C-alpha positions as CSV (number, residue, x, y, z in Angstrom):
1,X,107.9,129.7,102.5
2,X,107.9,127.9,99.3
3,X,111.0,126.5,97.5
4,X,111.2,124.8,94.2
5,X,113.6,123.1,91.8
6,X,113.5,125.2,88.6
7,X,115.5,123.6,85.8
8,X,117.8,122.1,88.3
9,X,118.4,125.2,90.4
10,X,117.1,126.0,93.9
11,X,114.6,128.9,93.9
12,X,112.3,130.7,96.3
13,X,108.7,131.1,95.0
14,X,107.3,134.5,95.9
15,X,103.8,135.4,96.8
16,X,103.2,136.5,93.2
17,X,104.3,133.1,91.9
18,X,107.6,134.2,90.5
19,X,111.0,132.5,91.1
20,X,114.0,134.0,92.8
21,X,117.3,132.2,92.3
22,X,118.8,131.3,95.7
23,X,122.4,131.3,94.7
24,X,122.2,134.7,93.1
25,X,120.0,136.3,95.8
26,X,122.3,135.0,98.6
27,X,125.5,136.1,96.9
28,X,126.7,132.5,96.7
29,X,126.1,131.8,100.4
30,X,123.8,129.0,99.3
31,X,124.4,126.9,96.3
32,X,122.1,126.1,93.4
33,X,121.6,122.4,94.2
34,X,117.9,121.8,95.3
35,X,118.9,118.7,97.3
36,X,121.9,120.3,98.9
37,X,119.9,122.9,100.8
38,X,118.6,120.4,103.3
39,X,122.1,119.9,104.7
40,X,121.9,123.6,105.8
41,X,118.2,123.9,106.2
42,X,118.1,125.9,109.5
43,X,120.6,128.4,108.2
44,X,118.8,128.7,104.9
45,X,115.4,129.3,106.6
46,X,116.9,132.0,108.8
47,X,118.4,133.7,105.7
48,X,115.3,133.4,103.6
49,X,113.1,134.8,106.4
50,X,115.2,138.0,106.6
51,X,116.5,138.4,103.0
52,X,115.6,141.4,100.9
53,X,114.8,139.5,97.8
54,X,115.1,140.8,94.3
55,X,112.2,140.7,91.9
56,X,111.4,137.2,90.7
57,X,110.9,135.9,87.2
58,X,107.9,134.0,85.7
59,X,108.3,130.3,85.1
60,X,106.4,127.4,83.6
61,X,105.3,124.4,85.8
62,X,106.8,122.1,83.1
63,X,110.3,123.4,84.0
64,X,110.0,122.4,87.7
65,X,111.7,119.3,89.0
66,X,111.2,117.5,92.3
67,X,112.0,119.7,95.3
68,X,113.9,116.7,96.7
69,X,115.4,115.1,93.6
70,X,118.0,112.9,95.1
71,X,117.2,111.8,98.7
72,X,119.5,109.2,100.3
73,X,116.4,107.5,101.7
74,X,112.9,107.4,100.3
75,X,110.5,105.7,102.6
76,X,106.8,105.0,101.7
77,X,104.0,104.0,104.1
78,X,101.2,101.6,103.3
79,X,97.7,101.2,104.6
80,X,97.8,104.5,106.5
81,X,94.1,105.3,105.9
82,X,91.5,102.9,107.2
83,X,89.3,103.1,104.1
84,X,92.3,102.3,101.9
85,X,93.2,99.3,104.1
86,X,89.6,98.1,103.8
87,X,89.6,98.4,100.0
88,X,92.9,96.6,99.9
89,X,91.7,93.7,102.0
90,X,94.0,94.2,104.9
91,X,93.6,95.0,108.6
92,X,94.4,98.5,109.5
93,X,97.8,98.6,111.2
94,X,97.9,99.3,114.9
95,X,101.6,99.0,115.8
96,X,103.8,100.0,112.7
97,X,102.4,100.5,109.2
98,X,104.0,98.7,106.3
99,X,107.1,100.5,105.2
100,X,108.8,100.1,101.7
101,X,111.1,102.0,99.5
102,X,110.7,103.7,96.1
103,X,114.0,103.9,94.2
104,X,115.5,107.3,93.5
105,X,115.7,106.8,89.7
106,X,111.9,107.0,89.5
107,X,111.7,110.5,90.9
108,X,110.5,113.3,88.5
109,X,109.0,116.7,88.8
110,X,105.3,117.7,88.8
111,X,104.5,117.8,85.1
112,X,105.6,114.8,83.1
113,X,104.7,112.1,80.6
114,X,104.9,108.6,82.0
115,X,105.4,105.5,79.9
116,X,103.1,102.6,80.9
117,X,104.9,99.3,81.4
118,X,103.9,96.9,78.7
119,X,101.2,94.4,79.8
120,X,101.0,96.0,83.2
121,X,98.2,97.2,85.5
122,X,99.3,100.7,86.4
123,X,97.5,102.4,89.4
124,X,97.4,105.7,91.1
125,X,98.0,106.7,94.8
126,X,98.1,110.4,95.7
127,X,100.0,111.2,98.9
128,X,101.2,113.9,101.1
129,X,105.0,113.8,101.2
130,X,107.3,115.1,104.0
131,X,110.9,116.0,103.5
132,X,113.3,115.9,106.4
133,X,115.3,119.1,107.2
134,X,117.4,117.9,110.2
135,X,118.8,114.6,111.1
136,X,116.1,112.8,113.2
137,X,117.2,110.0,115.5
138,X,114.8,108.7,118.2
139,X,112.6,111.8,117.9
140,X,109.5,112.2,120.1
141,X,106.3,112.8,118.1
142,X,105.6,116.1,119.9
143,X,108.9,117.4,118.6
144,X,108.8,115.9,115.1
145,X,107.6,119.0,113.1
146,X,110.9,120.6,114.2
147,X,112.7,118.1,112.0
148,X,110.6,118.5,108.9
149,X,111.7,120.9,106.3
150,X,108.3,121.0,104.5
151,X,105.6,119.2,102.7
152,X,104.9,118.5,99.0
153,X,102.6,116.5,96.8
154,X,103.5,113.0,95.6
155,X,102.1,110.2,93.4
156,X,103.0,106.7,94.3
157,X,102.3,105.3,90.9
158,X,102.2,101.5,91.1
159,X,102.4,98.7,88.6
160,X,100.4,96.0,90.3
161,X,101.4,92.9,88.4
162,X,105.1,93.5,89.1
163,X,104.2,94.5,92.7
164,X,102.1,91.5,93.6
165,X,103.2,88.6,91.3
166,X,105.7,86.0,92.8
167,X,106.3,84.3,96.1
168,X,106.4,87.6,97.9
169,X,105.3,91.1,96.9
170,X,107.8,93.4,95.1
171,X,106.6,96.7,96.4
172,X,109.8,98.6,95.6
173,X,110.2,97.4,92.0
174,X,106.5,97.7,91.2
175,X,106.5,101.3,92.3
176,X,109.8,102.4,90.8
177,X,109.5,102.3,87.0
178,X,110.8,105.5,85.4
179,X,108.6,108.5,86.2
180,X,106.6,106.6,88.9
181,X,107.6,109.0,91.7
182,X,106.6,112.6,90.7
183,X,106.8,115.2,93.4
184,X,106.2,118.9,93.6
185,X,105.4,121.5,92.5
186,X,106.8,123.2,95.6
187,X,108.1,122.3,99.1
188,X,106.0,124.3,101.5
189,X,107.1,124.9,105.1
190,X,104.6,123.8,107.8
191,X,104.2,127.4,109.1
192,X,102.9,128.5,105.7
193,X,99.9,126.2,105.9
194,X,96.7,126.8,107.9
195,X,96.9,123.4,109.6
196,X,99.7,121.1,108.5
197,X,98.0,118.2,110.3
198,X,94.7,118.5,108.3
199,X,95.2,119.0,104.5
200,X,92.8,118.0,101.8
201,X,94.3,115.8,99.1
202,X,92.9,114.0,96.0
203,X,93.4,113.2,92.4
204,X,91.4,112.9,89.2
205,X,91.7,111.1,85.9
206,X,90.6,113.1,82.8
207,X,88.7,115.4,85.1
208,X,86.9,112.6,87.0
209,X,87.7,112.6,90.7
210,X,88.9,109.2,91.9
211,X,90.5,110.0,95.3
212,X,89.7,112.5,98.0
213,X,90.7,112.6,101.6
214,X,92.1,114.6,104.5
215,X,95.4,114.0,106.3
216,X,93.7,114.3,109.7
217,X,92.4,110.7,108.9
218,X,96.0,109.3,108.7
219,X,96.2,106.4,111.1
220,X,99.8,107.4,111.8
221,X,100.2,111.2,111.5
222,X,103.2,112.8,110.0
223,X,104.8,113.4,113.4
224,X,104.0,109.8,114.5
225,X,105.7,108.5,111.3
226,X,108.8,110.6,111.9
227,X,108.9,109.3,115.5
228,X,108.4,105.6,114.7
229,X,110.7,105.6,111.7
230,X,113.5,107.4,113.5
231,X,113.3,104.9,116.3
232,X,114.5,102.3,113.8
233,X,116.9,104.3,111.5
234,X,118.2,107.8,111.4
235,X,116.3,110.1,109.0
236,X,118.8,112.2,107.1
237,X,118.4,115.8,105.8
238,X,116.6,115.6,102.5
239,X,115.1,112.2,103.1
240,X,111.5,111.7,101.8
241,X,108.5,110.1,103.4
242,X,105.4,109.2,101.4
243,X,102.8,109.1,104.1
244,X,100.1,106.9,102.5
245,X,97.1,107.2,100.2
246,X,93.4,107.5,100.9
247,X,90.8,105.2,99.4
248,X,89.9,105.2,95.7
249,X,92.8,103.4,94.0
250,X,92.2,101.3,90.9
251,X,93.0,97.9,92.4
252,X,90.3,98.4,95.1
253,X,87.5,99.1,92.6
254,X,84.9,96.7,91.1
255,X,85.7,96.2,88.3
256,X,89.4,97.1,88.8
257,X,90.6,100.1,86.8
258,X,94.0,100.9,85.4
259,X,95.6,103.9,83.8
260,X,95.6,103.7,80.0
261,X,97.2,105.6,77.0
262,X,96.2,109.2,77.0
263,X,95.0,109.4,80.6
264,X,95.8,112.6,82.4
265,X,96.2,112.2,86.2
266,X,96.1,115.3,88.3
267,X,97.0,115.0,91.9
268,X,96.7,117.8,94.5
269,X,97.2,118.8,98.1
270,X,95.3,122.0,99.0
271,X,97.7,124.7,100.0
272,X,100.7,123.1,98.2
273,X,99.7,122.6,94.6
274,X,99.2,119.9,92.0
275,X,101.0,117.3,89.8
276,X,100.0,116.5,86.2
277,X,101.0,113.2,84.6
278,X,100.1,112.1,81.1
279,X,100.4,108.4,80.3
280,X,101.6,106.9,77.1
281,X,101.9,103.3,75.8
């Protein structure tokens, strides 16, 4: 199953890539709010699996918003691929990976223009993103997929000067400028993927591939992250977890490389879709 946020309304995306409005198709049983569906995720999945849906309508990717536009908690994971830890100059984590937040006001949909912070060093980090579908509190890793509504594509866009200047790193601020958290295009349920533990992801700038990896290489898998995070704090329906980025970011290159005016960044996870950000001064 694929769901999306089409112009602020919850839709199901059909096999022929058309959109069915959930509120209309369910006769009002489920509302139009894309974020609100996670509070009733299991009931929604049961309905969607049995519903006789009407014909969908075509839509443009530019009209899509984030499938989780207003999570109560957005947790992001650092150094979760060994090659990325190496290029960043850190030891790979062996107990708990670095965890930080990205602020909700930075969330956008999959096709956007992003303003580059003046005088900054803006970097890219493609990530697989998990969205929680049921409150998770001290969940065992072997049960964790039962608590995940689905997966989507994310970009952890990062302004490195803000992030790293000062007496201590400012991860949250440096990664939360407006437009710095695009997600989409769809939320895909794990059962709709061939292998939700082994997905190819990557990104390109102006057609040049700069990152490529597979989620089987995560140090802490998606279920492991849900288990370890939920041992510290409850994960709530609709919460978002950015699971980490593979190697190839700009700060790890020699010479270092930053996004510039006119660059087009395309980020993808095979089986889910792609994001497209155009950067402007």
